[in-house]
C-alpha positions as CSV (number, residue, x, y, z in Angstrom):
1,M,0.3,24.0,11.5
2,W,1.2,20.6,9.7
3,L,2.2,19.0,12.9
4,D,0.0,17.2,15.1
5,D,-0.4,13.8,17.8
6,R,-0.7,12.0,14.6
7,E,2.0,13.1,12.4
8,V,4.5,12.4,15.7
9,N,3.3,9.3,15.7
10,M,3.6,8.3,11.9
11,E,3.3,4.9,10.9
12,I,6.4,3.6,8.8
13,G,6.3,0.4,7.2
14,I,6.7,-2.0,3.8
15,D,4.4,-2.7,0.8
16,S,5.1,-5.8,-1.7
17,F,3.2,-6.9,-4.5
18,A,4.9,-10.4,-4.4
19,A,7.1,-9.4,-7.6
20,A,8.6,-12.6,-9.1
21,Q,12.5,-12.3,-8.9
22,L,15.1,-12.5,-10.4
23,S,18.7,-13.2,-9.3
24,E,21.0,-10.7,-8.5
25,D,22.7,-10.8,-12.1
26,K,18.9,-10.4,-13.4
27,K,19.3,-13.2,-15.6
28,H,17.5,-15.9,-14.1
29,A,14.3,-16.3,-12.5
30,V,14.0,-17.3,-8.6
31,H,11.7,-20.5,-8.2
32,S,8.1,-19.4,-7.1
33,D,8.2,-21.4,-3.7
34,R,11.4,-19.4,-2.5
35,V,9.8,-16.1,-3.5
36,I,7.1,-16.6,-1.3
37,G,9.3,-18.3,1.6
38,D,11.6,-15.0,1.7
39,L,9.0,-12.9,1.1
40,I,7.2,-14.0,4.5
41,D,10.9,-14.1,6.2
42,R,10.8,-10.2,5.4
43,I,7.1,-9.7,6.9
44,V,8.7,-11.8,9.8
45,L,12.0,-9.2,9.6
46,A,9.9,-6.1,9.7
47,D,8.1,-7.6,12.8
48,E,11.2,-8.1,14.5
49,V,13.0,-4.6,13.9
50,G,9.5,-2.8,14.9
51,L,7.9,-1.5,11.7
52,D,4.3,-0.6,12.0
53,I,2.5,-2.4,9.0
54,F,3.3,-5.0,5.6
55,G,1.1,-4.0,2.7
56,L,0.3,-7.1,0.3
57,G,-0.7,-5.9,-3.0
58,E,-3.0,-8.0,-5.6
59,H,-2.4,-8.7,-9.1
60,H,-3.3,-11.1,-11.5
61,R,-0.3,-11.4,-14.2
62,K,2.9,-13.1,-14.5
63,E,5.2,-10.7,-12.5
64,F,3.5,-10.8,-9.4
65,L,2.3,-13.7,-6.9
66,D,0.2,-11.9,-5.1
67,A,-3.5,-13.3,-6.4
68,A,-4.4,-14.5,-3.1
69,P,-2.7,-11.9,-0.9
70,S,-4.9,-12.8,2.4
71,L,-3.3,-16.4,2.2
72,I,0.4,-15.1,2.4
73,L,-0.6,-12.4,5.2
74,A,-2.4,-15.2,6.8
75,A,1.0,-17.3,6.7
76,A,2.8,-14.3,8.0
77,A,-0.1,-13.7,10.6
78,S,1.2,-17.1,12.5
79,R,5.1,-15.7,12.9
80,T,4.7,-12.3,13.7
81,K,3.6,-10.8,17.1
82,R,3.3,-7.2,16.7
83,I,3.0,-5.6,13.2
84,R,-0.2,-5.2,11.2
85,L,-0.9,-7.0,8.2
86,T,-3.1,-5.6,5.1
87,S,-3.9,-5.5,1.7
88,A,-2.0,-2.7,-0.6
89,V,-5.0,-3.0,-2.6
90,S,-7.6,-5.2,-3.0
91,V,-8.8,-4.8,-6.1
92,L,-12.5,-4.2,-5.0
93,S,-14.0,-3.7,-8.7
94,A,-13.1,-7.5,-9.3
95,D,-14.3,-8.9,-6.2
96,D,-17.3,-10.1,-3.9
97,P,-17.3,-7.7,-1.0
98,V,-19.0,-10.3,1.0
99,R,-15.9,-12.9,0.5
100,L,-13.1,-10.1,0.9
101,F,-14.6,-8.5,4.0
102,Q,-14.8,-12.8,5.4
103,Q,-11.2,-13.2,4.2
104,Y,-9.8,-10.3,6.0
105,A,-12.0,-10.8,8.9
106,T,-10.6,-14.1,9.2
107,L,-7.5,-12.7,8.9
108,D,-8.0,-10.4,11.8
109,L,-8.7,-13.3,14.0
110,I,-5.6,-15.3,13.0
111,S,-3.7,-12.6,13.6
112,K,-5.0,-11.1,17.1
113,G,-6.8,-7.8,15.8
114,R,-4.0,-6.9,13.1
115,A,-5.6,-7.2,10.0
116,E,-6.7,-4.2,7.7
117,M,-7.6,-3.5,4.3
118,V,-6.5,-0.9,1.4
119,V,-9.3,-1.1,-1.2
120,G,-8.8,0.2,-5.0
121,R,-9.7,-0.2,-8.4
122,G,-5.9,-1.4,-9.1
123,S,-3.2,0.1,-11.9
124,F,-4.0,-3.3,-14.1
125,I,-6.9,-4.2,-15.9
126,D,-5.9,-8.0,-15.8
127,A,-8.8,-8.7,-13.0
128,F,-11.5,-7.7,-14.9
129,P,-11.6,-10.3,-18.2
130,L,-10.3,-13.2,-15.7
131,F,-13.7,-12.7,-13.5
132,G,-15.8,-11.9,-16.4
133,H,-17.0,-8.3,-15.5
134,N,-17.0,-5.5,-18.3
135,L,-14.6,-2.5,-18.8
136,N,-17.3,-0.3,-19.4
137,D,-18.9,-0.8,-15.6
138,Y,-15.0,0.5,-14.3
139,D,-16.7,2.9,-12.1
140,E,-20.0,1.6,-11.5
141,L,-18.8,-1.7,-9.9
142,F,-16.2,0.2,-7.6
143,A,-18.5,2.7,-6.3
144,E,-21.3,-0.1,-6.0
145,K,-19.1,-2.7,-4.2
146,L,-17.1,0.2,-1.8
147,Q,-20.7,1.0,-0.7
148,L,-22.0,-2.7,0.6
149,L,-18.1,-3.2,1.8
150,L,-18.8,-0.2,4.1
151,L,-21.9,-1.4,5.1
152,I,-21.0,-4.9,6.1
153,Q,-17.6,-3.4,7.7
154,K,-20.2,-1.7,10.4
155,N,-23.1,-4.1,10.6
156,E,-23.1,-8.4,11.2
157,K,-26.8,-8.4,9.5
158,V,-26.9,-6.6,5.8
159,T,-29.4,-5.6,4.0
160,W,-28.6,-4.4,0.4
161,Q,-29.4,-4.4,-3.1
162,G,-27.3,-3.3,-6.1
163,R,-26.8,-4.1,-10.1
164,F,-23.8,-6.1,-9.9
165,R,-24.1,-8.8,-7.4
166,A,-27.4,-10.5,-5.9
167,P,-29.2,-8.8,-3.2
168,L,-29.1,-9.3,0.8
169,D,-31.9,-9.5,3.0
170,N,-30.9,-9.3,6.6
171,Q,-28.4,-11.8,5.4
172,A,-25.2,-12.4,8.5
173,I,-22.1,-11.6,7.3
174,I,-19.8,-13.8,9.6
175,P,-17.1,-14.0,10.6
176,R,-16.6,-10.9,12.1
177,P,-13.3,-9.2,13.3
178,L,-11.8,-9.5,16.8
179,Q,-11.5,-5.6,16.5
180,Q,-14.5,-3.8,17.0
181,Q,-14.3,-2.7,13.2
182,L,-11.9,-3.6,10.8
183,P,-10.3,-0.6,9.1
184,I,-10.5,-0.5,5.4
185,W,-8.1,2.5,3.7
186,L,-8.9,3.8,0.0
187,G,-6.1,3.9,-2.4
188,V,-5.6,6.2,-4.7
189,G,-3.4,7.7,-7.3
190,G,-4.4,11.1,-9.1
191,T,-7.8,11.5,-9.5
192,P,-9.6,14.3,-7.6
193,E,-12.9,12.4,-7.9
194,S,-11.2,9.4,-5.9
195,F,-9.6,11.9,-2.8
196,V,-13.0,13.9,-2.6
197,R,-15.0,10.2,-2.6
198,A,-12.8,9.0,0.2
199,G,-13.3,12.2,2.6
200,M,-17.4,12.2,1.8
201,L,-16.9,8.8,3.2
202,G,-14.4,9.6,6.0
203,M,-12.2,6.6,5.2
204,P,-8.5,6.9,5.6
205,L,-6.6,7.9,2.4
206,M,-3.8,5.9,1.0
207,I,-1.6,7.4,-2.2
208,A,0.2,5.7,-4.6
209,I,3.0,7.9,-5.7
210,I,4.9,6.2,-8.9
211,G,6.7,9.1,-10.1
212,G,6.7,13.1,-10.1
213,E,7.1,15.7,-7.2
214,T,4.9,15.1,-3.9
215,H,4.0,18.4,-3.0
216,R,1.6,18.6,-6.9
217,F,-0.6,16.0,-4.5
218,A,-1.0,18.9,-1.8
219,P,-4.2,20.4,-3.6
220,L,-5.5,16.8,-3.8
221,V,-4.9,16.0,-0.5
222,Q,-6.7,19.3,0.8
223,L,-9.7,18.6,-1.5
224,Y,-10.3,15.1,0.5
225,R,-10.0,16.8,4.1
226,E,-12.5,19.4,2.6
227,A,-14.7,17.1,2.0
228,G,-14.3,14.6,4.6
229,E,-14.7,18.1,7.2
230,N,-17.6,19.4,5.1
231,A,-19.2,15.6,5.2
232,G,-18.8,16.0,9.1
233,F,-15.4,13.8,9.9
234,R,-13.4,15.3,12.1
235,P,-9.6,16.2,11.2
236,E,-8.6,13.2,13.5
237,Q,-10.8,10.7,11.3
238,L,-8.9,11.6,8.5
239,K,-6.1,9.7,7.8
240,V,-3.5,10.2,4.9
241,G,-0.9,7.6,3.9
242,M,1.6,7.6,1.3
243,H,3.4,4.5,-0.7
244,A,6.4,5.1,-3.4
245,F,9.1,3.3,-4.1
246,G,12.0,3.0,-1.3
247,Y,15.3,1.3,-0.9
248,V,17.8,2.3,2.0
249,A,21.5,0.9,2.1
250,A,24.2,2.5,4.0
251,T,24.9,5.3,2.2
252,T,22.9,7.1,-0.7
253,E,25.0,6.5,-3.4
254,Q,25.1,2.6,-2.5
255,A,21.3,2.3,-2.3
256,K,20.7,4.6,-5.8
257,E,23.4,1.8,-7.5
258,E,22.1,-1.4,-6.1
259,A,17.7,0.2,-6.9
260,F,18.6,1.4,-10.3
261,P,19.1,-1.4,-12.5
262,G,16.3,-3.6,-10.8
263,L,14.2,-0.9,-10.9
264,F,14.9,-0.4,-14.7
265,T,14.1,-3.7,-15.5
266,A,10.5,-3.8,-13.5
267,F,9.8,-0.5,-15.2
268,E,10.4,-2.2,-19.2
269,D,7.3,-4.3,-19.3
270,I,5.0,-2.2,-17.9
271,R,6.2,0.8,-19.8
272,K,6.1,-1.1,-23.3
273,E,2.5,-2.4,-22.5
274,R,1.1,1.4,-21.8
275,G,4.0,3.2,-24.7
276,W,5.8,4.9,-22.1
277,P,9.6,6.1,-22.7
278,P,12.1,4.3,-21.2
279,M,13.6,5.6,-17.8
280,T,16.3,7.2,-17.6
281,R,19.5,7.4,-14.9
282,S,18.8,11.3,-14.8
283,Q,15.0,10.9,-14.4
284,F,15.6,8.0,-11.6
285,D,18.2,10.6,-10.2
286,F,15.7,13.4,-9.8
287,Q,13.3,10.9,-8.0
288,C,15.9,10.5,-5.6
289,A,16.9,13.9,-5.1
290,E,14.7,16.5,-3.1
291,K,11.6,16.9,-4.7
292,G,11.0,13.2,-6.4
293,A,9.3,10.7,-4.5
294,Y,11.3,7.7,-4.5
295,M,12.9,7.0,-0.7
296,I,15.8,5.8,-1.9
297,G,19.3,6.4,0.1
298,S,21.3,6.0,3.2
299,P,18.9,5.9,6.5
300,E,19.6,9.9,7.8
301,E,18.7,11.1,3.9
302,V,15.0,8.7,3.6
303,A,14.2,10.0,7.3
304,A,14.5,13.7,6.1
305,K,13.0,12.8,2.8
306,I,9.9,11.7,4.5
307,I,9.9,14.7,6.6
308,R,9.8,16.6,3.2
309,H,6.9,14.5,1.6
310,S,4.8,15.0,5.1
311,K,5.5,19.0,5.0
312,A,4.5,19.1,1.5
313,L,1.2,17.1,2.1
314,G,0.1,18.8,5.3
315,G,0.9,15.6,7.1
316,L,1.0,12.4,7.3
317,D,0.1,9.2,9.3
318,R,1.5,6.5,7.2
319,V,4.7,6.1,5.2
320,T,5.5,2.7,3.2
321,F,8.1,1.7,1.3
322,Q,8.0,-0.2,-2.0
323,M,10.8,-2.2,-2.9
324,D,10.3,-5.4,-3.8
325,G,10.9,-4.8,-8.1
326,M,14.4,-3.8,-7.5
327,Y,15.5,-7.3,-7.6
328,V,18.5,-6.6,-5.4
329,G,18.3,-10.4,-3.4
330,Q,16.7,-11.7,-0.2
331,E,19.9,-10.7,1.4
332,K,19.8,-7.0,0.4
333,Y,16.1,-6.6,1.0
334,L,16.6,-7.9,4.7
335,Q,19.6,-5.1,5.1
336,A,17.3,-2.2,3.8
337,I,14.8,-3.6,6.3
338,R,16.7,-3.4,9.3
339,H,17.9,0.1,8.2
340,I,14.5,1.7,7.8
341,G,13.3,-0.4,11.0
342,Q,16.0,0.6,13.1
343,E,17.8,3.9,11.8
344,V,14.9,5.6,9.6
345,A,11.9,5.2,11.6
346,P,13.7,6.3,14.6
347,R,14.9,9.1,13.6
348,V,11.6,10.1,11.7
349,K,10.5,9.8,15.0
350,E,13.0,12.2,16.7
351,L,12.9,14.7,13.5
352,L,9.1,14.8,14.2
353,A,9.3,15.0,18.0
354,E,11.7,18.2,17.2
């Protein structure tokens, strides 16, 4: 049975990569200070319309302005009251677990207990040469740093030794968060080993689905749940979230027409870098349709899509929309957030309760 108390209380929110914005005609770049200011205004509105979570990614390339996400979230914390604030994701492989924990523990104090982290390896490798790491150590770096971060999460004083950083000998890691324990989720793509790792550690799981059919991830989620239960964790401890491209307008046709040009532009540089074929309109339409991952459409259609995603994956605790690479302009972003908070989220809760 996929529906339980956790799914009835599904959290809905927004994720952002602080994408460097283009004007609505896609011809001119918006100045960086305005991009950051507009982003914080979107977080404030998400709080006002009752959304549960706002996440901010981490990148180290010209297309994005989220190289220091905890600073942006701290600025947003001073202007919000209820919404939880999280990384989405912190590139743990290229960071120091002590400093990362200190940043988000401080954010927790500023926000009065609303901070979280989603940690992962990221979808780009720019941070590795920037911070002097060897890509040959890709897996070992992440495994070791995750071990240390989870140790710090549970203990104020830490004794630890590893390969990639100086050892710690009964060292106090301060400040501590306001929450009894700072929530840390594991962000994953499509690697089975990552799902199993999250389950064995009993960590909440955040799945980034950037395309394809959502139900194809169901066997991986099952691996996660089986690994977690075999490791002794209760089912309610094994939370599952999903992050996907999303955008909401008054009608599905309007949402698609407004979202496609920007999303096509956003994909162009990445697809050239990685050798992908261009995105076609038919591919985009498929992703917006019943089995595709995108949550793009009218409030009613997107709410129904979220329910389908949840059923396909055996129940979801959290769903987040990624939409700031669509270059629709601030007013349309704000209107989409209003639709999500005032129409989509209430409808999802009604459908789950039914």
